[in-house]
N, C-alpha and C positions, 0 to 999 in steps of 0.2 A: 902602829905595830905592823911589822912585816910578817905576813902569813902566806905560806906557799900552798895554793890550792892544788888538789889532785888534778890530773889531766881531764880536760873536757872538750867537747865539740861545740863551737858557737852556732847555736840553732835559733835562739831567740833574737828578736829585734830590740837591742839594748843600746843605751839606757832607755827605759820607759819613762815618760814624762811625769812630772809632778805638777798638779794643777790646783789652783785655789778654788774653793767652793764658797765664794762670798755670799751669794744669794741664799744658799742653804744655811749658812752660818747665821744670817740675819733672820731667816724664817724660824730657826730653832732658838733664837735669842740666846745663843750659847757661845762657846769658844770659837776661835779661828779654826776652820776646817780646811785641810788639804787632802788630796788623794794621790796616791802613787798608782799610776795607771798600768798595772801589770796585765790588764785586759787588752792592752795594746802591744803585747809581746809578739803578736803574729795574728794570722787569721785562723786557719785550722789549728794552729799551735797557740792560740790565745790562752792566757791565764798563767797561774803560778807554776803549773806542773812542768812546763818546758824548761824552767830554770834547773829543776832537779834532773830532768831527762838529759840535759847536756852532759852530766857526769855519768849517768847510767849508760848512755849510748856509747860513750868513749870506752868505758870498762868492758862493755859487751864486744865491741870491735877488737879491742886489745887482747881479748881472751879467745878470739876466733869464733864467736857465737854467730849463728845465722838466724836466730829467732828471739824475739822479745816476748816474754810471758808476764802478764800482770792481771790484776783483778779489780773489781769495783762494782758499784751498783749498775743497773741496766743503762742508766744515762750518765755514767761516770765520765767526768772531764778528763781525769787522769788516764783512763783506758783509751779514750779517743785520742789524746795527745800521744800516747805510746804507740798506737797503731799508725798514726800519721808519721811519727819519727821513723818508725820501722820502714815504712814505704819510702820515705825520703832517702834513707840510707841503704836501700836495696835489701832490707831484711824482711823476714816473715814476722807476723805477730799472732799471738794466741791470747784471747781474753776470756777470763772466767768471770761472768757477770751474774750478779744476784737479781733474779726476777724472771719473768716469763716473756718469751718473745711473742709479739702480736703484730701481724701484718696490718698496714705497711710499717716498715721501720721508719723512725723519725729522729730528728735532732742528732745527738751524739751517736746513737746506735746506727743511724743511717750513714754517718761519716765513717764509723768503724767498718761497715760492710763495703762502703765505697772504695776504701783504700785496701781492701782485701784481707782484713783480719779474719781469722778463724775464731768463732765465738762459741763458747760453751755456757749454757744457761744453767744455773743451779738454784735450789731453793734457799730460803733464808736459813734454814737449819743446816743445810750442807755448807753454806758460806762460812760458817764458823771454822771450818777446816779448809778454807780457801788456800792457805799457804801449802798445806799438805797436797791438795789437789794440783796446784801449780808444779810442785816438785815431782809429783807422779807423772804429770804430762811431760815434763822435761826429761825424765827417765825414759819414757816411751819414745820420745824423739831421738834420744841417744842410741837406742836400739836400732834406729833407722839410719844411723850415721850422721845425724844432725846434732847441733849443740845449741842449747837454749840458755838465755840469761833471764833469771827470775827477778822481777821487780816487785817489792811489797806494795800493799795497798797505799795509794796516794804517794808512792815514792818516799815514804816516811821511814827512813833509817839514817844511819850515820852519813853515808855517802850522799843521799838525797838532801840531807841537812846543809850540805855545802852550797846548794843553790841559793838559799836565803841568807847564809853568812855572806856570800858574795854580793847579794842584793843590798845588804846593809852598807858594804863598802861603796857601792854605787850611790846609794841614798845619801851617805855622808858627803860625798864629793858634790852632789847636786845641791844640797842644803848650804854648803859652804859657798858655792858659786852664787846662790840666791841671797846669801847674807841672812839666812833664817835659822832659827832654832825651834825645835818642836819638843813639847813636854811629853807627849804620849804617841805611841804607834799602836794602832788598833787593827787587828786582823781576825778573819774567821778562823775557827778551829774545827777541822774535820778529822784527818788522820794524825795531825799533830806535828808533822815535819816542818811546815812553814813557820809555825810559832817557835819551835825549838831553834830553827836557824836564825830567826830574828833575835831571840834572846841571846844566843851565842855571838851573833854579829855585833850587837850593841856592846857586849862585854869586850870583844876582841878589838874593836875599832874605836872604843871610847866615845860612843855617841851618848850624849846626856839626855836620854829619853827612856821612859818606862814603857815596856812592851806589855800590852793587854790583849788577851784573846776573848772572843765570845763564841761559845760552842754552838754548833748547829745540829748536833745529835747527842744522844745519851745524856750524861750529866757532866757538870764542871769537874766533879771529883774524879770521874773516870778518865777524863782527858788530861787532868793534872798528872795523874800517875803515868799515863801514856807518854806525855811530853817529857816527864822526868826520866823515863827509861831511854828515850831518844837522846836527851842531853847527856846522860851518863855514858851511853855507848859512844857518842861522838867524841866526847872529851877523851875517853880511853883509847879509842881506835886511832885518833889523829894526834894523840899526846898534846892536847891543848893545855897551855899553862894558865888556866883560869879556874875559878871555883864558882859553883852555882849553889846558891842558897835556896831553900824551898820558897822563901818569900819572893824570889825572882820570877816565879811562875804565878801569874795572876790570870785566871780565867773567870769571866763573869757568866754565870748561868742564868737560866730562867727565860731564854728566848727561843727554845726549840719549838715551842708552840705545839702544833698537832703532830709533830714528828719530823724526822729527816725527809726532806724533799716534799713536805706537805705544807700548804700555805693557808694561813688564816686570812680572813677578809681584810683585816687591818694591815697585814703585811703587804698584800697586793696593793692596797690603797697607798701605802707608804712608798712602794717601788714606783708607782705611777706619779706620786707627788715629786719625788726626787728627779724623775725623768723630765717632768714638765718644768721644774725649777732650774735645773742645771744642764739638762740634756745628757745626764749621766745615767747609763743603763745598768741597773743592778739585776742580779739573777735571783730567782725565788728560792734556791737551795742554800747558797752560801752568803753572798754579799748583801742580799736583801734582808735576811734575818739579822745579820751582823750590824748593818747600818741602822736598822730599826732598833736593835738593842742599844746601840750607842746613842741614838736620839732619845730613847727612854731614860738612859742614865743621865743625859744632859738635863732632861726635864726634871729628874729627881734631885738635881743639884750635885751629882758626882763630879762634874766638870764645870768650871766657871768661865766667865768671859775672858779672864786673864790668861787662860790656857790656850795652847795650840795643839791640835791633834792631827796626825797624819793617818788616814785610812788606807789600808792596803787593799786595792781592788784586785782580787784574785781571779777575775774572769768569770766564765760560766754562762756567757750570753746564750749559748745553744740550749740551755735549760729552759729558756723562755718559750722555745718553740715546741714544747710539749703541752703548752697551755692553750686554752681556747680564747678567742677574741673577747668573749663575754667576761672572762676573768678581769679584763682591763677596761671594761665598758664604762660609760658615764655613771658617776656616783648616783645611786638610787636611794630611795627612802630607807631601804634595808641597810645600805652601807652607812647612812647617817646614824642609824640606830646602833649599829654594832661597831662603829669606829670612832669612839670619843677621842681616842688618841690622835687620830687624823684631824678631828675638828679643833683640837687644841693648837695644832700648828697653824690652822687658818686664823684663829684668834690672835696668835702671836704675830703673824705676818701683818695683820690689820693694825696692830698697835705700834709698829715701828716705821 
């Protein structure tokens, strides 16, 4: 299908590679696993957000904006990527971040400050009105003769959705070149724009794969409604000749654990196991929880050996650098006690 994308600026290193995870597949005694390495889309611009920012940045420049404003958690990958893009294009950036500043700055927050972002910290209660705060700051800049472009949380709106519609076109060409078909595409769900883009891309480009999300915050029901709104807005705004049924949106809940950006021992152990098995580094906020959830679904029999699954690695490596070395230390008696899920992998690997 011929689809005309809105103007964008090439900022990401594309196409990102697809890799086989043969050892992990065997360890989990499950389906054939592949990974789309969107964590390799850049270095400071690593991750899924840069695909969306290619469209936002172009829109900002085309409308004469000199500042990018966005929001997120204190260690937001999206906020960091927005700040880096702004610096790269000679723009200013203003970030509304949920949480408290505490010296010294580290990880994504350190990078925000390194590239010169102006940061405003807000409480969790204030963050519910983050969009209002951002528009108020934009109005304040306008009074000073400046012009700001406001990007929603996670870049998740109709324009941001274009990033992963375009990614599906890239993915389809790669799979055809590899002579492969995949049954499922599995992705983390945070603000919802990546999953919405994948769902629309599969429809637009006729990829015979089912898209499944695993939410890393709130509930599956909450994110299903959010993704539905983004889908409807994108179809309407860009006049897409496709129909989305509610059954097209599948989000598997139950893997938020202790909460957004909080890790259980078994999740940390799982991230470590994947790193040692494949040299694939997952992050504790998004991809670690999602791959852990996928592995658990494999264990429960949701996916069989006859299936092939492509995991979308959305980046987030800087989130690891907020953790202490002891979080990833040698497995102790305590970890053996509280991580039966991890032990089941050990048993599986010994039997194959």
